N, C-alpha and C positions, 0 to 999 in steps of 0.2 A: 894690835895697833890699828887705828882707823885709817882707811885709805884717804889720801889727801883729795882725790878727785870725786869722792863720794858726795852725793847730794845730801846736804845736812838734814833737810826736812823729810827725807825718805828713811824709813826703818829707824826712826829716832828713838832714843831713850830720853824722854822729855819730862820736865817738870813745868807745870803751868799754874801760876797763882791766880786767884780770883776766877777759878775754873767753874764755879757754881752757876754762872749765868753769862749772858752777853758775849763779849768778845773772847773772854777766857774759855767759855764753853765751845765757841766756834773754833778756836785754835785747837783745843783738845780733840774735838771730833774730826777735824781735818787731818791732824797728825795720825789718828787711829786709822783713817781711810788710807793713809800712806804706809800702812803696816808698822806704825810706830807703837811703842808701849808708853803709856802716859800716866804720870802721877798727877791727879787732879786735886790741887790744894785750894782750900778756901777757909775763911774764918767760920763759915756756916757749913758744918760737916754734912748736914742733910742735903743741901743743894750740890755739894761736891759729890756726894754719893749718887745723886740723880744723874749727874753728868757721866760718872763712871758706869752706872747701870745702863745708860743709853748706849754707851760704846760697847760694853760687853754683850748687850742684846743683839748687836749686829756682827758679832764675831770678833770684836776688837779686844785689846788688852788695856785695862785701866784700873787704877786703884784710887780711892778717896782718902785724903789726909787732911785733918784739921790743922790750920796754921794761921796765926795772927802775924802777918808780915812786919808789923810795927815793932815786934819783939825779936831782937837778934837771936836769942837762944832758941826761939821756935823755928826760925829759918835754918839754923844749924841742925836742929832736930829733924827738920824736913829733909835736909840733904842726907842725913843718916838713914832715914826711912826709905828714901828713894834708892839708896844703895842696896838696901835689903829687899826691896820690892821689884826693882827693874832687872831684867835679864842681863843687861850690860850697863856699864857706867853711864851716868848722865852725860849726854852730849848736846842737849838743847835745853835752854832755860828761857821761859817767857815770863817776865816780870810784869804782870797785867793787873794785879789787884789795885783797885782805886775807888775813890769816893768823890762825890760832888758836893761842893759848898758854894753858895752864891746868894745874891740878893741884897747885900748890904755893903756900903762903902768901907774903905779902910778907916779905922777909928771907931766904927760901930760894929764891925764883925767881932764876935766875942773871942777872947783868947782861947777858950775851950775849943771853938771851931778851928782856930788856927792850929793848935797843937794836934787835934784829931786828924786834920787833913795832912799836916806835915808827917805825922807818924805813919800813915798808910801810903799816901801818894809818893812821898819822897824817901823817907827812911825805909819803907818797904822795898823800894827798888835798890837803894844803897845796900841794904842787907843782902838782897838777892845777888847783886854783883860781887859784894865782898866775899860771900861764902862760895859762890860757884865759879867766878872768873879764874881764880888760881888753879882750880881743878881742871878746867877746860884747857888753860894754857899748858899745864903739865902734860895733858894728853896730846897736845899738839893738834887738836881738832875739835870743832863744835861751833855752837852759835848761841848768842844771847839776843833776845828781842825785848826791848823796853817799850812799854806802852805809855806814850806821852799824850799829846793833844795839840791841836792847832792853838789852843790856849797858851801853849808854851812860848809862842811868839806873837800871838794876836793881842794879848793883854787887854781884853775887853773890860770895861768898867763893871763894878759890883761883883767881881769874881777874884778878888785879891788872893785868898789862900790857894785856890785852884790854879790860878795863873802862876803863882810863885813856885808851887810844887812841880808843876809840869815843865816850867822853864828849867828847874833843877834837874829833872829827868833828862831833858834834852842835852844840857851841858855835861851831865855825867856820861851819857851815851857817846857824845863826841870825844870826850876824854878817853873813855875805855876803848873806843874804836882806834884811836891813835896808839894806845898802849898795847893793843893786841895785833896791830898791823904786822904781818909777816909771821905770825904764830900759828896760823891755821884756824884761828877763831874769828868768825864773822860777827859783827855787832850791827844791829838794825834798830832804829827808833821809829815808832809808828806815831804819826801826828794827824789823826782824823779830825773832822769837824763833828757833825751829828751822826751818830750811829744808833740803830734801833736796839737800845738796851734799857735797863731799868735804873740807870745812874741818877736820873732826875727824881725818881720816885723813892729811892732808898737813901739818897743823900740828905744833907741838911740845906735844902733850898728854901729861901724865904717864901712864905705862903703867897705873897703878893705876885711873885713871878712864876710860881709853879705852873699855873695853867698856860702861860706863854711858852715856857720851856717844853711842856708836854705837847703843845700844838706844833712847836718847831720840829719835834721828833716825828710827828705825824706827817708833816709836810715835806721835810727835807731829809729825814733819817734814811740811811742806807743799811742793808742787811749786814749783820756782823760776819756772816759766812764769807761774803765777798771781800770784806776787809782782811779777814784772816788769810784767805787765799792769796790776795795781792801781796801781803806782807811776807808770807813764806817764800813766795817766788823771789821777792827782793832779797831776802836773806841768802837764798841759794846763789844769787848773782853777786853777792858781796856788796849790796847797795846799803848805804848808811841811812838815808832819809826815805821815809815812805809817807807821802801826802796823797791818800787814795781818792780824794774828791777834788773836783775842779775849784770849788770855793776855797779850799785849803791852799791850793796852789796860787790862787789870785791874791789871797791875803798875804802869803809869803812874799810875793813880788811887790805888793803895795808897801809892806813894811820895809823892804830892802831899798826900794827906789824913791819912795815918798814918805818917809817916816813921820815927819811933822804933820803933813796933810792927813795921813792915816789916823794919827792919834786924835787930832781935832775932830775928824769925821766920826770916829768911834764914840767920842764923848757926846757929840750932837745926836747921833742915833740913839744913844742910851737915854738922853734926856727926853727925846721925842717918844720913845717907847714907854718911859715911866709916866709921861703925861697922859698917854692913852690907856694905861693900865687902870 
């Protein structure tokens, strides 16, 4: 049985989805540095293997598993594979897999893009929580980190599917945190702004705003490693919300105290940006 005072992120038996790059890879590598054993899951087995190889090359323990998180059966199979691969039962799950969609208003964004984004960003996290949360509660110890975004409450124009899915992840995390309170399971939801990842180059971003988004990453993006470190510390403290950047915290406060002003301002900024594009 796990000790209740044990730091969750140390010596973890972890599953990380979307571990092939970006924040997922940063989480996997940081957990390995903390003497954890990590199942690196990704829809792209090649990039998941790259992450696992990087960890193993430094003396860590990691295994690559292919998983499409939008399919419940594949997440259930991931749990079974983790049981077979890891030296101890899973005690930390990081639902990180996600994709970016943006550039068109509601009504012009295709239904295919809506379904694709919902499947990965929202259903992927639902599947992860559905499969692993009962296991962790039964153990009486563990942690779940769900990767949302500032988009979960910022609701910027031209990002409808992304905003909706990340808002769902935030609500799911809040619900799960209440349900696991007192069980020994910590739930943390990560809501960053711009992080140095490939989400804008691998997602379905309208070509007209792709250069703008890439430039935004160059100018304001923060390293994924720092975000992962901050989030793991928050998990160990039992902290629900993680807003790792100052602009995320400013947006949070603006939405809370000046919601109408914020919404009109966001619309104005979007129109000005479109006019300059």
